[in-house]
All heavy atoms as a GROMACS GRO file, in nm:
protein
  574
    1GLN      N    1  24.377   7.824   0.376
    1GLN     CA    2  24.480   7.721   0.383
    1GLN      C    3  24.507   7.672   0.241
    1GLN      O    4  24.416   7.634   0.169
    1GLN     CB    5  24.432   7.608   0.473
    1GLN     CG    6  24.529   7.497   0.487
    1GLN     CD    7  24.479   7.394   0.588
    1GLN    OE1    8  24.382   7.415   0.659
    1GLN    NE2    9  24.545   7.281   0.595
    2PRO      N   10  24.635   7.671   0.201
    2PRO     CA   11  24.667   7.626   0.065
    2PRO      C   12  24.641   7.476   0.051
    2PRO      O   13  24.647   7.401   0.150
    2PRO     CB   14  24.817   7.656   0.050
    2PRO     CG   15  24.868   7.672   0.189
    2PRO     CD   16  24.752   7.713   0.275
    3PRO      N   17  24.612   7.432  -0.071
    3PRO     CA   18  24.589   7.288  -0.090
    3PRO      C   19  24.715   7.208  -0.058
    3PRO      O   20  24.827   7.257  -0.073
    3PRO     CB   21  24.553   7.276  -0.238
    3PRO     CG   22  24.587   7.406  -0.301
    3PRO     CD   23  24.601   7.508  -0.193
    4ALA      N   24  24.693   7.087  -0.013
    4ALA     CA   25  24.806   6.999   0.022
    4ALA      C   26  24.885   6.964  -0.103
    4ALA      O   27  24.828   6.943  -0.210
    4ALA     CB   28  24.755   6.873   0.088
    5LYS      N   29  25.015   6.961  -0.087
    5LYS     CA   30  25.104   6.924  -0.197
    5LYS      C   31  25.096   6.772  -0.216
    5LYS      O   32  25.105   6.698  -0.118
    5LYS     CB   33  25.246   6.967  -0.162
    5LYS     CG   34  25.350   6.929  -0.267
    5LYS     CD   35  25.490   6.961  -0.216
    5LYS     CE   36  25.560   6.830  -0.198
    5LYS     NZ   37  25.690   6.831  -0.143
    6PRO      N   38  25.076   6.727  -0.339
    6PRO     CA   39  25.073   6.581  -0.360
    6PRO      C   40  25.207   6.518  -0.322
    6PRO      O   41  25.312   6.581  -0.335
    6PRO     CB   42  25.047   6.565  -0.509
    6PRO     CG   43  25.031   6.701  -0.566
    6PRO     CD   44  25.062   6.802  -0.460
    7VAL      N   45  25.202   6.398  -0.273
    7VAL     CA   46  25.325   6.327  -0.238
    7VAL      C   47  25.352   6.218  -0.342
    7VAL      O   48  25.260   6.164  -0.402
    7VAL     CB   49  25.319   6.263  -0.097
    7VAL    CG1   50  25.306   6.370   0.010
    7VAL    CG2   51  25.208   6.164  -0.086
    8THR      N   52  25.478   6.188  -0.359
    8THR     CA   53  25.516   6.080  -0.450
    8THR      C   54  25.497   5.947  -0.379
    8THR      O   55  25.482   5.942  -0.256
    8THR     CB   56  25.663   6.093  -0.492
    8THR    OG1   57  25.746   6.075  -0.377
    8THR    CG2   58  25.691   6.228  -0.557
    9ASP      N   59  25.501   5.840  -0.455
    9ASP     CA   60  25.493   5.706  -0.395
    9ASP      C   61  25.606   5.686  -0.294
    9ASP      O   62  25.584   5.634  -0.185
    9ASP     CB   63  25.500   5.597  -0.502
    9ASP     CG   64  25.377   5.592  -0.590
    9ASP    OD1   65  25.274   5.657  -0.558
    9ASP    OD2   66  25.382   5.523  -0.694
   10ALA      N   67  25.726   5.730  -0.331
   10ALA     CA   68  25.842   5.712  -0.243
   10ALA      C   69  25.824   5.790  -0.113
   10ALA      O   70  25.854   5.738  -0.004
   10ALA     CB   71  25.970   5.756  -0.314
   11GLU      N   72  25.773   5.914  -0.121
   11GLU     CA   73  25.751   5.993  -0.001
   11GLU      C   74  25.646   5.927   0.088
   11GLU      O   75  25.663   5.921   0.210
   11GLU     CB   76  25.704   6.134  -0.037
   11GLU     CG   77  25.812   6.220  -0.100
   11GLU     CD   78  25.758   6.351  -0.156
   11GLU    OE1   79  25.643   6.355  -0.205
   11GLU    OE2   80  25.832   6.450  -0.148
   12PHE      N   81  25.540   5.876   0.027
   12PHE     CA   82  25.436   5.809   0.104
   12PHE      C   83  25.492   5.688   0.178
   12PHE      O   84  25.467   5.668   0.296
   12PHE     CB   85  25.319   5.766   0.016
   12PHE     CG   86  25.220   5.681   0.090
   12PHE    CD1   87  25.126   5.740   0.174
   12PHE    CD2   88  25.223   5.543   0.080
   12PHE    CE1   89  25.037   5.662   0.246
   12PHE    CE2   90  25.134   5.464   0.152
   12PHE     CZ   91  25.041   5.524   0.235
   13VAL      N   92  25.569   5.606   0.107
   13VAL     CA   93  25.624   5.485   0.167
   13VAL      C   94  25.714   5.520   0.284
   13VAL      O   95  25.706   5.457   0.391
   13VAL     CB   96  25.699   5.401   0.060
   13VAL    CG1   97  25.787   5.295   0.125
   13VAL    CG2   98  25.600   5.337  -0.036
   14ILE      N   99  25.798   5.620   0.269
   14ILE     CA  100  25.889   5.659   0.377
   14ILE      C  101  25.811   5.706   0.499
   14ILE      O  102  25.836   5.663   0.612
   14ILE     CB  103  25.988   5.767   0.329
   14ILE    CG1  104  26.088   5.705   0.231
   14ILE    CG2  105  26.060   5.834   0.446
   14ILE    CD1  106  26.172   5.805   0.155
   15LYS      N  107  25.712   5.794   0.477
   15LYS     CA  108  25.634   5.846   0.590
   15LYS      C  109  25.548   5.738   0.654
   15LYS      O  110  25.536   5.730   0.777
   15LYS     CB  111  25.549   5.964   0.546
   15LYS     CG  112  25.633   6.086   0.517
   15LYS     CD  113  25.550   6.206   0.481
   15LYS     CE  114  25.643   6.322   0.452
   15LYS     NZ  115  25.583   6.450   0.475
   16ALA      N  116  25.488   5.652   0.573
   16ALA     CA  117  25.404   5.545   0.628
   16ALA      C  118  25.488   5.444   0.706
   16ALA      O  119  25.448   5.398   0.813
   16ALA     CB  120  25.327   5.475   0.516
   17ALA      N  121  25.605   5.410   0.654
   17ALA     CA  122  25.692   5.315   0.723
   17ALA      C  123  25.740   5.372   0.856
   17ALA      O  124  25.738   5.303   0.958
   17ALA     CB  125  25.811   5.278   0.635
   18SER      N  126  25.779   5.498   0.856
   18SER     CA  127  25.824   5.562   0.979
   18SER      C  128  25.709   5.570   1.080
   18SER      O  129  25.727   5.540   1.198
   18SER     CB  130  25.879   5.701   0.949
   18SER     OG  131  25.922   5.764   1.068
   19GLY      N  132  25.592   5.606   1.033
   19GLY     CA  133  25.476   5.612   1.121
   19GLY      C  134  25.442   5.475   1.179
   19GLY      O  135  25.408   5.463   1.296
   20GLY      N  136  25.455   5.372   1.096
   20GLY     CA  137  25.429   5.236   1.143
   20GLY      C  138  25.529   5.194   1.250
   20GLY      O  139  25.493   5.131   1.350
   21MET      N  140  25.656   5.229   1.229
   21MET     CA  141  25.758   5.198   1.330
   21MET      C  142  25.727   5.269   1.460
   21MET      O  143  25.740   5.211   1.569
   21MET     CB  144  25.897   5.238   1.280
   21MET     CG  145  25.955   5.148   1.175
   21MET     SD  146  26.125   5.195   1.136
   21MET     CE  147  26.101   5.278   0.980
   22PHE      N  148  25.683   5.396   1.450
   22PHE     CA  149  25.648   5.472   1.569
   22PHE      C  150  25.532   5.405   1.644
   22PHE      O  151  25.536   5.392   1.767
   22PHE     CB  152  25.609   5.616   1.532
   22PHE     CG  153  25.553   5.692   1.648
   22PHE    CD1  154  25.638   5.746   1.743
   22PHE    CD2  155  25.417   5.708   1.664
   22PHE    CE1  156  25.587   5.815   1.852
   22PHE    CE2  157  25.365   5.777   1.772
   22PHE     CZ  158  25.450   5.831   1.867
   23GLU      N  159  25.430   5.362   1.570
   23GLU     CA  160  25.315   5.298   1.634
   23GLU      C  161  25.356   5.172   1.710
   23GLU      O  162  25.310   5.146   1.821
   23GLU     CB  163  25.207   5.265   1.531
   23GLU     CG  164  25.141   5.384   1.469
   23GLU     CD  165  25.052   5.462   1.564
   23GLU    OE1  166  25.015   5.411   1.672
   23GLU    OE2  167  25.019   5.577   1.531
   24VAL      N  168  25.445   5.092   1.650
   24VAL     CA  169  25.490   4.970   1.716
   24VAL      C  170  25.571   5.004   1.841
   24VAL      O  171  25.547   4.948   1.949
   24VAL     CB  172  25.573   4.881   1.619
   24VAL    CG1  173  25.641   4.766   1.694
   24VAL    CG2  174  25.484   4.826   1.508
   25GLU      N  175  25.666   5.096   1.828
   25GLU     CA  176  25.752   5.129   1.942
   25GLU      C  177  25.673   5.193   2.056
   25GLU      O  178  25.693   5.161   2.173
   25GLU     CB  179  25.867   5.220   1.899
   25GLU     CG  180  25.968   5.150   1.810
   25GLU     CD  181  26.026   5.023   1.871
   25GLU    OE1  182  26.066   5.024   1.989
   25GLU    OE2  183  26.028   4.920   1.801
   26SER      N  184  25.582   5.286   2.024
   26SER     CA  185  25.504   5.349   2.131
   26SER      C  186  25.408   5.249   2.196
   26SER      O  187  25.383   5.256   2.316
   26SER     CB  188  25.428   5.471   2.078
   26SER     OG  189  25.337   5.435   1.977
   27SER      N  190  25.360   5.155   2.118
   27SER     CA  191  25.272   5.051   2.175
   27SER      C  192  25.350   4.956   2.265
   27SER      O  193  25.296   4.907   2.365
   27SER     CB  194  25.202   4.974   2.064
   27SER     OG  195  25.114   5.059   1.993
   28LYS      N  196  25.477   4.933   2.234
   28LYS     CA  197  25.560   4.850   2.322
   28LYS      C  198  25.578   4.917   2.457
   28LYS      O  199  25.575   4.851   2.561
   28LYS     CB  200  25.696   4.823   2.257
   28LYS     CG  201  25.690   4.722   2.144
   28LYS     CD  202  25.828   4.702   2.081
   28LYS     CE  203  25.823   4.601   1.967
   28LYS     NZ  204  25.954   4.584   1.902
   29VAL      N  205  25.595   5.049   2.456
   29VAL     CA  206  25.608   5.124   2.581
   29VAL      C  207  25.479   5.111   2.662
   29VAL      O  208  25.481   5.083   2.783
   29VAL     CB  209  25.642   5.273   2.555
   29VAL    CG1  210  25.633   5.355   2.682
   29VAL    CG2  211  25.779   5.286   2.491
   30ALA      N  212  25.365   5.128   2.593
   30ALA     CA  213  25.236   5.116   2.662
   30ALA      C  214  25.213   4.975   2.715
   30ALA      O  215  25.160   4.957   2.825
   30ALA     CB  216  25.123   5.155   2.566
   31LYS      N  217  25.255   4.875   2.639
   31LYS     CA  218  25.239   4.736   2.683
   31LYS      C  219  25.321   4.709   2.808
   31LYS      O  220  25.273   4.647   2.903
   31LYS     CB  221  25.281   4.640   2.571
   31LYS     CG  222  25.262   4.494   2.607
   31LYS     CD  223  25.315   4.405   2.496
   31LYS     CE  224  25.414   4.314   2.561
   31LYS     NZ  225  25.496   4.238   2.478
   32ASP      N  226  25.444   4.759   2.809
   32ASP     CA  227  25.532   4.735   2.923
   32ASP      C  228  25.487   4.811   3.048
   32ASP      O  229  25.503   4.763   3.160
   32ASP     CB  230  25.676   4.774   2.889
   32ASP     CG  231  25.738   4.682   2.784
   32ASP    OD1  232  25.683   4.572   2.760
   32ASP    OD2  233  25.841   4.721   2.724
   33ALA      N  234  25.431   4.930   3.029
   33ALA     CA  235  25.391   5.013   3.143
   33ALA      C  236  25.245   4.995   3.181
   33ALA      O  237  25.207   5.026   3.294
   33ALA     CB  238  25.417   5.160   3.111
   34GLY      N  239  25.165   4.948   3.089
   34GLY     CA  240  25.022   4.941   3.113
   34GLY      C  241  24.977   4.813   3.183
   34GLY      O  242  25.054   4.720   3.203
   35THR      N  243  24.851   4.816   3.220
   35THR     CA  244  24.789   4.698   3.280
   35THR      C  245  24.651   4.679   3.216
   35THR      O  246  24.598   4.770   3.153
   35THR     CB  247  24.772   4.716   3.432
   35THR    OG1  248  24.691   4.831   3.456
   35THR    CG2  249  24.906   4.729   3.503
   36GLY      N  250  24.596   4.562   3.234
   36GLY     CA  251  24.460   4.535   3.191
   36GLY      C  252  24.430   4.567   3.046
   36GLY      O  253  24.499   4.522   2.956
   37GLU      N  254  24.328   4.650   3.025
   37GLU     CA  255  24.282   4.683   2.890
   37GLU      C  256  24.387   4.759   2.810
   37GLU      O  257  24.395   4.742   2.689
   37GLU     CB  258  24.151   4.762   2.897
   37GLU     CG  259  24.033   4.681   2.947
   37GLU     CD  260  24.002   4.561   2.858
   37GLU    OE1  261  23.998   4.575   2.734
   37GLU    OE2  262  23.984   4.451   2.915
   38VAL      N  263  24.464   4.844   2.877
   38VAL     CA  264  24.568   4.920   2.807
   38VAL      C  265  24.671   4.823   2.750
   38VAL      O  266  24.713   4.834   2.634
   38VAL     CB  267  24.635   5.024   2.900
   38VAL    CG1  268  24.759   5.084   2.835
   38VAL    CG2  269  24.535   5.132   2.938
   39LYS      N  270  24.713   4.728   2.830
   39LYS     CA  271  24.811   4.629   2.786
   39LYS      C  272  24.756   4.547   2.669
   39LYS      O  273  24.825   4.525   2.570
   39LYS     CB  274  24.850   4.538   2.902
   39LYS     CG  275  24.966   4.447   2.874
   39LYS     CD  276  25.008   4.374   3.001
   39LYS     CE  277  25.140   4.308   2.977
   39LYS     NZ  278  25.235   4.331   3.083
   40LYS      N  279  24.631   4.504   2.679
   40LYS     CA  280  24.569   4.426   2.571
   40LYS      C  281  24.558   4.508   2.443
   40LYS      O  282  24.585   4.458   2.333
   40LYS     CB  283  24.430   4.376   2.613
   40LYS     CG  284  24.438   4.256   2.708
   40LYS     CD  285  24.308   4.213   2.771
   40LYS     CE  286  24.187   4.213   2.686
   40LYS     NZ  287  24.066   4.164   2.755
   41PHE      N  288  24.520   4.635   2.456
   41PHE     CA  289  24.509   4.721   2.339
   41PHE      C  290  24.646   4.742   2.274
   41PHE      O  291  24.660   4.738   2.152
   41PHE     CB  292  24.446   4.856   2.375
   41PHE     CG  293  24.425   4.944   2.256
   41PHE    CD1  294  24.319   4.922   2.170
   41PHE    CD2  295  24.511   5.049   2.230
   41PHE    CE1  296  24.300   5.003   2.059
   41PHE    CE2  297  24.493   5.131   2.120
   41PHE     CZ  298  24.387   5.108   2.034
   42ALA      N  299  24.748   4.763   2.357
   42ALA     CA  300  24.884   4.782   2.305
   42ALA      C  301  24.931   4.658   2.230
   42ALA      O  302  24.994   4.669   2.124
   42ALA     CB  303  24.979   4.815   2.420
   43GLU      N  304  24.901   4.540   2.283
   43GLU     CA  305  24.939   4.416   2.214
   43GLU      C  306  24.870   4.407   2.078
   43GLU      O  307  24.931   4.364   1.979
   43GLU     CB  308  24.904   4.295   2.301
   43GLU     CG  309  24.993   4.281   2.422
   43GLU     CD  310  24.946   4.180   2.524
   43GLU    OE1  311  24.831   4.132   2.516
   43GLU    OE2  312  25.026   4.149   2.616
   44LYS      N  313  24.743   4.448   2.070
   44LYS     CA  314  24.671   4.447   1.942
   44LYS      C  315  24.733   4.548   1.845
   44LYS      O  316  24.748   4.519   1.726
   44LYS     CB  317  24.524   4.476   1.964
   44LYS     CG  318  24.445   4.478   1.834
   44LYS     CD  319  24.299   4.456   1.856
   44LYS     CE  320  24.215   4.461   1.730
   44LYS     NZ  321  24.271   4.412   1.608
   45MET      N  322  24.767   4.666   1.895
   45MET     CA  323  24.830   4.768   1.811
   45MET      C  324  24.963   4.716   1.755
   45MET      O  325  24.992   4.737   1.637
   45MET     CB  326  24.857   4.895   1.893
   45MET     CG  327  24.734   4.975   1.926
   45MET     SD  328  24.669   5.066   1.785
   45MET     CE  329  24.794   5.190   1.764
   46ILE      N  330  25.041   4.649   1.838
   46ILE     CA  331  25.169   4.594   1.792
   46ILE      C  332  25.145   4.493   1.680
   46ILE      O  333  25.207   4.502   1.573
   46ILE     CB  334  25.247   4.531   1.909
   46ILE    CG1  335  25.291   4.640   2.006
   46ILE    CG2  336  25.367   4.451   1.857
   46ILE    CD1  337  25.342   4.587   2.141
   47ALA      N  338  25.056   4.400   1.703
   47ALA     CA  339  25.028   4.297   1.601
   47ALA      C  340  24.975   4.359   1.472
   47ALA      O  341  25.021   4.324   1.362
   47ALA     CB  342  24.929   4.195   1.657
   48ASP      N  343  24.880   4.450   1.484
   48ASP     CA  344  24.821   4.512   1.365
   48ASP      C  345  24.924   4.592   1.286
   48ASP      O  346  24.930   4.583   1.163
   48ASP     CB  347  24.705   4.605   1.404
   48ASP     CG  348  24.583   4.529   1.453
   48ASP    OD1  349  24.579   4.404   1.442
   48ASP    OD2  350  24.490   4.596   1.505
   49HIS      N  351  25.004   4.671   1.355
   49HIS     CA  352  25.101   4.755   1.285
   49HIS      C  353  25.220   4.676   1.232
   49HIS      O  354  25.275   4.711   1.127
   49HIS     CB  355  25.144   4.872   1.372
   49HIS     CG  356  25.039   4.979   1.379
   49HIS    ND1  357  25.025   5.075   1.282
   49HIS    CD2  358  24.939   5.001   1.466
   49HIS    CE1  359  24.923   5.152   1.310
   49HIS    NE2  360  24.869   5.108   1.423
   50GLU      N  361  25.260   4.570   1.300
   50GLU     CA  362  25.365   4.485   1.244
   50GLU      C  363  25.316   4.421   1.114
   50GLU      O  364  25.391   4.412   1.017
   50GLU     CB  365  25.409   4.380   1.345
   50GLU     CG  366  25.498   4.439   1.453
   50GLU     CD  367  25.543   4.338   1.558
   50GLU    OE1  368  25.480   4.231   1.571
   50GLU    OE2  369  25.641   4.370   1.629
   51LYS      N  370  25.189   4.380   1.112
   51LYS     CA  371  25.131   4.322   0.990
   51LYS      C  372  25.127   4.427   0.878
   51LYS      O  373  25.167   4.401   0.764
   51LYS     CB  374  24.992   4.268   1.018
   51LYS     CG  375  24.926   4.207   0.897
   51LYS     CD  376  24.785   4.158   0.927
   51LYS     CE  377  24.725   4.100   0.800
   51LYS     NZ  378  24.584   4.120   0.790
   52ALA      N  379  25.078   4.546   0.911
   52ALA     CA  380  25.071   4.654   0.811
   52ALA      C  381  25.210   4.692   0.762
   52ALA      O  382  25.230   4.717   0.642
   52ALA     CB  383  25.000   4.775   0.870
   53ASN      N  384  25.308   4.697   0.852
   53ASN     CA  385  25.445   4.730   0.812
   53ASN      C  386  25.500   4.626   0.715
   53ASN      O  387  25.568   4.660   0.617
   53ASN     CB  388  25.536   4.740   0.935
   53ASN     CG  389  25.504   4.860   1.021
   53ASN    OD1  390  25.429   4.949   0.983
   53ASN    ND2  391  25.560   4.862   1.141
   54LYS      N  392  25.470   4.499   0.738
   54LYS     CA  393  25.517   4.394   0.647
   54LYS      C  394  25.449   4.408   0.511
   54LYS      O  395  25.514   4.395   0.406
   54LYS     CB  396  25.491   4.256   0.705
   54LYS     CG  397  25.540   4.146   0.611
   54LYS     CD  398  25.534   4.009   0.669
   54LYS     CE  399  25.584   3.901   0.578
   54LYS     NZ  400  25.597   3.927   0.438
   55GLU      N  401  25.319   4.436   0.510
   55GLU     CA  402  25.248   4.454   0.383
   55GLU      C  403  25.304   4.573   0.306
   55GLU      O  404  25.320   4.567   0.184
   55GLU     CB  405  25.098   4.472   0.408
   55GLU     CG  406  25.032   4.344   0.457
   55GLU     CD  407  24.888   4.364   0.502
   55GLU    OE1  408  24.835   4.478   0.495
   55GLU    OE2  409  24.827   4.265   0.547
   56LEU      N  410  25.334   4.682   0.377
   56LEU     CA  411  25.394   4.798   0.312
   56LEU      C  412  25.531   4.763   0.256
   56LEU      O  413  25.564   4.801   0.144
   56LEU     CB  414  25.406   4.914   0.412
   56LEU     CG  415  25.474   5.040   0.359
   56LEU    CD1  416  25.394   5.102   0.245
   56LEU    CD2  417  25.494   5.140   0.471
   57MET      N  418  25.610   4.688   0.333
   57MET     CA  419  25.743   4.648   0.288
   57MET      C  420  25.733   4.564   0.160
   57MET      O  421  25.807   4.586   0.065
   57MET     CB  422  25.814   4.568   0.398
   57MET     CG  423  25.957   4.532   0.364
   57MET     SD  424  26.051   4.459   0.502
   57MET     CE  425  25.938   4.342   0.571
   58ASP      N  426  25.639   4.471   0.157
   58ASP     CA  427  25.621   4.387   0.039
   58ASP      C  428  25.579   4.471  -0.083
   58ASP      O  429  25.632   4.453  -0.192
   58ASP     CB  430  25.517   4.278   0.065
   58ASP     CG  431  25.563   4.174   0.167
   58ASP    OD1  432  25.685   4.168   0.197
   58ASP    OD2  433  25.476   4.100   0.218
   59ALA      N  434  25.486   4.563  -0.063
   59ALA     CA  435  25.440   4.648  -0.173
   59ALA      C  436  25.551   4.739  -0.223
   59ALA      O  437  25.568   4.758  -0.344
   59ALA     CB  438  25.319   4.731  -0.129
   60ALA      N  439  25.628   4.795  -0.130
   60ALA     CA  440  25.738   4.884  -0.169
   60ALA      C  441  25.844   4.807  -0.247
   60ALA      O  442  25.898   4.857  -0.347
   60ALA     CB  443  25.801   4.948  -0.044
   61LYS      N  444  25.872   4.686  -0.202
   61LYS     CA  445  25.973   4.604  -0.271
   61LYS      C  446  25.928   4.575  -0.414
   61LYS      O  447  26.005   4.588  -0.509
   61LYS     CB  448  25.995   4.474  -0.194
   61LYS     CG  449  26.108   4.390  -0.248
   61LYS     CD  450  26.133   4.268  -0.159
   61LYS     CE  451  26.246   4.186  -0.211
   61LYS     NZ  452  26.273   4.069  -0.128
   62LYS      N  453  25.799   4.538  -0.430
   62LYS     CA  454  25.746   4.511  -0.564
   62LYS      C  455  25.752   4.634  -0.654
   62LYS      O  456  25.770   4.623  -0.774
   62LYS     CB  457  25.602   4.461  -0.555
   62LYS     CG  458  25.590   4.320  -0.505
   62LYS     CD  459  25.445   4.276  -0.496
   62LYS     CE  460  25.434   4.140  -0.432
   62LYS     NZ  461  25.296   4.100  -0.406
   63ALA      N  462  25.736   4.752  -0.594
   63ALA     CA  463  25.738   4.878  -0.670
   63ALA      C  464  25.879   4.933  -0.687
   63ALA      O  465  25.898   5.036  -0.751
   63ALA     CB  466  25.650   4.981  -0.600
   64GLY      N  467  25.977   4.865  -0.628
   64GLY     CA  468  26.115   4.911  -0.639
   64GLY      C  469  26.145   5.034  -0.555
   64GLY      O  470  26.232   5.113  -0.590
   65LEU      N  471  26.072   5.049  -0.445
   65LEU     CA  472  26.091   5.165  -0.358
   65LEU      C  473  26.165   5.124  -0.232
   65LEU      O  474  26.142   5.017  -0.178
   65LEU     CB  475  25.956   5.225  -0.320
   65LEU     CG  476  25.871   5.276  -0.437
   65LEU    CD1  477  25.731   5.310  -0.390
   65LEU    CD2  478  25.938   5.396  -0.503
   66GLY      N  479  26.250   5.211  -0.184
   66GLY     CA  480  26.325   5.184  -0.063
   66GLY      C  481  26.245   5.218   0.062
   66GLY      O  482  26.149   5.295   0.056
   67LEU      N  483  26.285   5.160   0.172
   67LEU     CA  484  26.220   5.185   0.301
   67LEU      C  485  26.323   5.240   0.400
   67LEU      O  486  26.440   5.203   0.394
   67LEU     CB  487  26.164   5.055   0.358
   67LEU     CG  488  26.041   4.999   0.290
   67LEU    CD1  489  26.017   4.856   0.334
   67LEU    CD2  490  25.920   5.084   0.322
   68PRO      N  491  26.278   5.325   0.492
   68PRO     CA  492  26.372   5.373   0.594
   68PRO      C  493  26.407   5.261   0.691
   68PRO      O  494  26.327   5.169   0.712
   68PRO     CB  495  26.294   5.484   0.664
   68PRO     CG  496  26.150   5.449   0.643
   68PRO     CD  497  26.145   5.379   0.509
   69THR      N  498  26.526   5.268   0.748
   69THR     CA  499  26.567   5.168   0.846
   69THR      C  500  26.544   5.218   0.989
   69THR      O  501  26.557   5.141   1.083
   69THR     CB  502  26.716   5.133   0.829
   69THR    OG1  503  26.794   5.253   0.839
   69THR    CG2  504  26.740   5.066   0.694
   70LYS      N  505  26.511   5.346   1.001
   70LYS     CA  506  26.479   5.403   1.132
   70LYS      C  507  26.370   5.507   1.114
   70LYS      O  508  26.344   5.551   1.002
   70LYS     CB  509  26.602   5.463   1.199
   70LYS     CG  510  26.661   5.580   1.126
   70LYS     CD  511  26.783   5.635   1.197
   70LYS     CE  512  26.833   5.758   1.124
   70LYS     NZ  513  26.837   5.876   1.203
   71MET      N  514  26.308   5.545   1.224
   71MET     CA  515  26.202   5.645   1.219
   71MET      C  516  26.255   5.780   1.176
   71MET      O  517  26.370   5.815   1.204
   71MET     CB  518  26.138   5.660   1.357
   71MET     CG  519  26.049   5.547   1.396
   71MET     SD  520  25.970   5.580   1.557
   71MET     CE  521  26.094   5.516   1.668
   72LEU      N  522  26.170   5.856   1.108
   72LEU     CA  523  26.203   5.994   1.075
   72LEU      C  524  26.214   6.075   1.205
   72LEU      O  525  26.154   6.037   1.307
   72LEU     CB  526  26.093   6.055   0.987
   72LEU     CG  527  26.073   5.990   0.851
   72LEU    CD1  528  25.949   6.048   0.783
   72LEU    CD2  529  26.196   6.009   0.762
   73ASP      N  530  26.285   6.185   1.200
   73ASP     CA  531  26.302   6.268   1.320
   73ASP      C  532  26.168   6.307   1.382
   73ASP      O  533  26.155   6.308   1.504
   73ASP     CB  534  26.382   6.396   1.287
   73ASP     CG  535  26.528   6.367   1.262
   73ASP    OD1  536  26.577   6.258   1.299
   73ASP    OD2  537  26.596   6.454   1.205
   74GLU      N  538  26.069   6.336   1.298
   74GLU     CA  539  25.938   6.379   1.351
   74GLU      C  540  25.871   6.270   1.434
   74GLU      O  541  25.787   6.299   1.518
   74GLU     CB  542  25.845   6.422   1.238
   74GLU     CG  543  25.807   6.308   1.143
   74GLU     CD  544  25.742   6.356   1.014
   74GLU    OE1  545  25.812   6.420   0.935
   74GLU    OE2  546  25.624   6.328   0.995
   75HIS      N  547  25.908   6.144   1.414
   75HIS     CA  548  25.850   6.034   1.491
   75HIS      C  549  25.936   5.994   1.610
   75HIS      O  550  25.897   5.910   1.690
   75HIS     CB  551  25.828   5.912   1.401
   75HIS     CG  552  25.722   5.934   1.300
   75HIS    ND1  553  25.742   5.915   1.166
   75HIS    CD2  554  25.593   5.974   1.312
   75HIS    CE1  555  25.632   5.944   1.100
   75HIS    NE2  556  25.539   5.980   1.187
   76GLN      N  557  26.055   6.054   1.622
   76GLN     CA  558  26.145   6.020   1.733
   76GLN      C  559  26.135   6.120   1.848
   76GLN      O  560  26.200   6.102   1.950
   76GLN     CB  561  26.289   6.013   1.683
   76GLN     CG  562  26.310   5.897   1.589
   76GLN     CD  563  26.456   5.880   1.552
   76GLN    OE1  564  26.545   5.908   1.630
   76GLN    NE2  565  26.480   5.833   1.430
   77LYS      N  566  26.054   6.223   1.833
   77LYS     CA  567  26.045   6.326   1.937
   77LYS      C  568  25.948   6.289   2.044
   77LYS      O  569  25.855   6.220   2.028
   77LYS     CB  570  26.006   6.459   1.874
   77LYS     CG  571  26.114   6.510   1.781
   77LYS     CD  572  26.071   6.638   1.716
   77LYS     CE  573  26.183   6.682   1.620
   77LYS     NZ  574  26.150   6.798   1.546
   0.00000   0.00000   0.00000
């Protein structure tokens, strides 16, 4: 297997932001459909990832990097 290609800061931010959006959206589905422990876990995932997404947004802004406004295609499938 060839070594992984290094990613730029901008590429990382885009992929991390899209992944974070996916985690929040998929957790919302689980929260709405789940019960008991699943629902509680989904609520924690939403809170944790919304916090991480905000921290990423703040760091990207300070670094002058743009953020996607929607998930990448790979996260929408």
